[in-house]
C-alpha positions as CSV (number, residue, x, y, z in Angstrom):
1,R,-9.0,-9.1,-10.0
2,P,-8.0,-5.5,-10.9
3,G,-5.1,-5.4,-13.1
4,K,-4.8,-8.9,-14.1
5,V,-4.4,-10.1,-17.5
6,E,-5.8,-13.1,-18.7
7,V,-3.7,-15.2,-21.7
8,P,-5.8,-17.3,-23.2
9,I,-4.1,-21.0,-22.9
10,G,-3.5,-22.9,-26.6
11,G,-6.7,-23.9,-28.5
12,E,-9.3,-22.0,-26.4
13,V,-11.4,-20.0,-27.9
14,I,-12.9,-17.2,-26.2
15,H,-15.9,-15.1,-27.2
16,R,-19.0,-13.5,-26.5
17,R,-22.4,-14.6,-26.9
18,P,-24.9,-12.3,-28.8
19,R,-27.5,-10.8,-27.1
20,A,-30.8,-11.4,-29.1
21,A,-32.0,-7.9,-28.3
22,R,-31.3,-4.6,-26.6
23,Q,-32.9,-3.3,-23.6
24,V,-33.7,0.4,-23.4
25,R,-34.5,2.1,-20.3
26,G,-36.0,5.6,-20.0
27,G,-38.7,7.2,-17.6
28,G,-39.1,3.7,-15.7
29,D,-40.2,1.8,-19.1
30,E,-38.4,-0.6,-20.5
31,E,-38.4,-1.4,-24.4
32,V,-37.0,-4.4,-26.2
33,V,-35.7,-3.3,-29.4
34,D,-36.3,-6.6,-31.3
35,V,-37.4,-6.5,-35.0
36,G,-38.2,-10.2,-35.0
37,K,-40.3,-9.5,-31.9
38,I,-42.1,-6.6,-33.2
39,I,-42.9,-7.5,-36.6
40,R,-44.7,-10.3,-35.0
41,L,-47.2,-8.1,-33.3
42,D,-50.8,-7.2,-34.2
43,G,-52.0,-3.5,-35.5
44,P,-52.9,-2.7,-32.0
45,A,-50.0,-3.7,-30.4
46,K,-47.5,-2.4,-32.8
47,L,-49.5,0.7,-32.7
48,N,-49.2,0.9,-29.0
49,W,-45.2,-0.2,-29.6
50,L,-45.0,2.8,-31.7
51,C,-46.6,5.0,-28.9
52,K,-44.0,4.1,-26.3
53,A,-41.4,4.5,-28.5
54,L,-41.9,7.7,-30.5
55,P,-41.4,9.7,-27.0
56,M,-38.1,7.5,-26.3
57,V,-36.8,8.7,-30.2
58,R,-37.6,12.5,-29.2
59,R,-35.4,11.8,-25.7
60,R,-32.8,9.3,-27.4
61,K,-33.7,6.6,-25.2
62,L,-33.8,4.8,-28.5
63,Q,-31.8,6.1,-31.7
64,P,-34.2,7.5,-34.4
65,A,-31.8,4.9,-36.8
66,E,-32.5,2.0,-35.0
67,F,-36.1,3.3,-34.5
68,M,-36.2,3.7,-38.5
69,D,-34.9,0.5,-39.8
70,I,-37.6,-0.8,-37.3
71,V,-40.9,0.6,-38.9
72,T,-39.1,0.6,-42.5
73,N,-39.0,-3.0,-42.5
74,Q,-41.0,-4.6,-45.0
75,R,-42.4,-7.2,-42.7
76,F,-43.3,-4.5,-39.9
77,S,-46.5,-3.4,-42.1
78,S,-46.8,-6.7,-44.2
79,N,-49.8,-7.9,-41.7
80,L,-51.7,-4.8,-41.2
81,D,-55.2,-4.9,-42.4
82,D,-55.9,-2.3,-45.3
83,A,-59.7,-1.9,-43.4
84,M,-58.7,-1.2,-40.4
85,P,-56.8,2.9,-38.7
86,F,-53.9,1.2,-37.3
87,G,-51.6,1.8,-40.3
88,S,-53.1,5.5,-40.8
89,Q,-53.0,6.1,-36.9
90,M,-49.1,5.3,-37.0
91,V,-48.3,7.4,-40.3
92,S,-49.9,10.1,-38.6
93,A,-48.2,10.0,-35.5
94,L,-44.5,9.3,-37.5
95,R,-45.0,12.7,-39.8
96,S,-45.8,14.4,-36.4
97,E,-42.3,13.6,-35.6
98,I,-40.8,14.2,-38.7
99,G,-37.7,16.9,-37.1
100,E,-36.4,14.2,-34.9
101,Y,-35.5,12.6,-38.4
102,Q,-32.3,13.2,-40.3
103,P,-33.0,13.8,-44.2
104,L,-31.9,10.3,-45.0
105,Q,-34.1,9.1,-42.9
106,V,-37.0,10.9,-43.6
107,Q,-36.5,9.6,-47.7
108,Q,-36.3,6.5,-45.8
109,L,-39.5,6.8,-44.3
110,R,-41.3,7.8,-47.4
111,G,-40.0,5.3,-49.1
112,C,-41.2,2.3,-47.0
113,D,-44.1,-0.2,-47.5
114,L,-46.3,1.7,-44.2
115,W,-46.0,4.6,-45.8
116,A,-46.8,4.0,-49.6
117,R,-50.0,1.9,-48.2
118,F,-51.4,4.4,-45.2
119,A,-50.1,7.5,-46.0
120,D,-52.6,10.0,-47.8
121,S,-52.2,13.4,-50.0
122,D,-52.4,15.4,-46.8
123,D,-49.4,13.0,-45.2
124,E,-47.3,14.1,-48.4
125,R,-47.8,17.5,-48.3
126,F,-47.2,17.8,-44.5
127,V,-43.4,16.4,-45.3
128,D,-42.9,18.0,-47.7
129,K,-43.9,21.5,-46.4
130,A,-41.8,20.5,-43.1
131,T,-39.2,19.8,-45.3
132,T,-38.7,22.8,-47.7
133,S,-39.7,25.4,-44.9
134,S,-38.1,28.7,-45.0
135,S,-37.6,28.6,-41.6
136,L,-35.1,26.0,-41.5
137,P,-31.3,26.4,-41.5
138,A,-29.7,26.4,-44.7
139,A,-27.5,23.3,-44.6
140,R,-30.4,20.9,-43.3
141,A,-32.8,22.6,-46.2
142,A,-29.6,21.7,-48.4
143,A,-29.4,18.1,-47.0
144,Y,-33.4,17.4,-47.6
145,A,-33.4,18.9,-50.9
146,A,-30.1,16.2,-52.1
147,A,-31.7,13.5,-50.0
148,A,-35.3,14.0,-52.1
149,A,-33.0,14.2,-55.2
150,A,-31.4,10.9,-54.9
151,A,-34.5,9.1,-53.4
152,S,-36.0,10.4,-56.8
153,A,-33.2,9.3,-59.3
154,R,-33.5,5.8,-57.7
155,Q,-37.5,6.2,-58.3
156,P,-37.9,7.3,-61.5
157,G,-41.7,6.6,-61.5
158,K,-42.7,8.3,-58.1
159,A,-43.9,11.5,-59.6
160,A,-47.0,9.1,-61.2
161,E,-47.8,8.2,-57.9
162,G,-50.1,11.3,-57.4
163,S,-53.4,9.6,-58.1
164,R,-53.0,6.9,-56.2
165,G,-52.1,9.4,-52.8
166,E,-55.6,10.9,-53.7
167,E,-57.7,7.3,-54.2
168,R,-55.3,6.6,-50.5
169,H,-56.7,9.8,-49.0
170,E,-60.2,9.3,-50.0
171,E,-60.0,5.9,-48.9
172,K,-58.7,7.2,-45.5
173,R,-60.9,9.6,-44.9
174,E,-64.2,6.5,-45.2
175,K,-62.1,4.7,-42.8
176,E,-61.4,7.1,-40.6
177,S,-65.8,7.9,-41.0
178,K,-65.9,3.9,-39.6
179,K,-64.6,3.1,-36.5
180,T,-65.0,-0.1,-35.4
181,S,-65.7,-1.7,-32.0
182,Q,-62.5,-3.3,-32.1
183,E,-60.8,0.2,-32.5
184,Q,-62.8,1.7,-29.3
185,K,-62.4,-1.3,-27.5
186,F,-58.1,-0.7,-28.1
187,L,-58.3,2.9,-27.2
188,R,-60.7,2.3,-24.1
189,Q,-57.6,-0.6,-22.8
190,R,-55.0,2.2,-24.2
191,P,-55.6,6.0,-22.5
192,E,-52.2,6.9,-22.8
193,N,-52.2,5.9,-26.5
194,T,-55.2,8.3,-27.1
195,K,-53.3,11.3,-25.5
196,V,-50.2,10.3,-27.8
197,L,-52.2,10.3,-31.1
198,A,-54.6,13.3,-30.1
199,L,-51.1,15.2,-29.7
200,A,-49.8,13.8,-33.1
201,E,-52.8,15.2,-34.7
202,E,-52.7,18.5,-32.9
203,K,-48.7,19.2,-34.0
204,T,-49.9,18.3,-37.8
205,R,-52.9,20.2,-38.1
């Protein structure tokens, strides 16, 4: 009752049971932020989760840092098939929201396995342009530069990846030219994802 103070009895252990997952509510949707559950999803299901999570990050119903910890987890992309378009579509959707992330989070994204496997030279140029634009506030531009310098210091061999980026670019073009029946079926079943991905493509042109 109000004002009552409970004093533990000698030898009694009081603790709270940890919650396995946090539930985020917003706009009538409920999203479970559970890394263990999300990383076990297949490609289409991961893309579906990402398309639902991005608007929640924009509205701060899901914190960018928490979201970034999930998508940059190495196990998040471990079961994605290079021959399927889902990884590339996730990268396109992520880069369209690059302004929602802090400079260190942008570098965290560019250094993760998902980005390394599915981003191409167009994705890299888009992020470079977005993070070095003269329209950025001076403080934010300086923060981007400092984060990029720190990332380069940790990965001295990153400059040699240009040719790999071009190869990924060509591979992406081939994948996009071969729309599989699985992808078409997925998009028909998830019209809301088609809208999110179309918006992402429009924002990155």
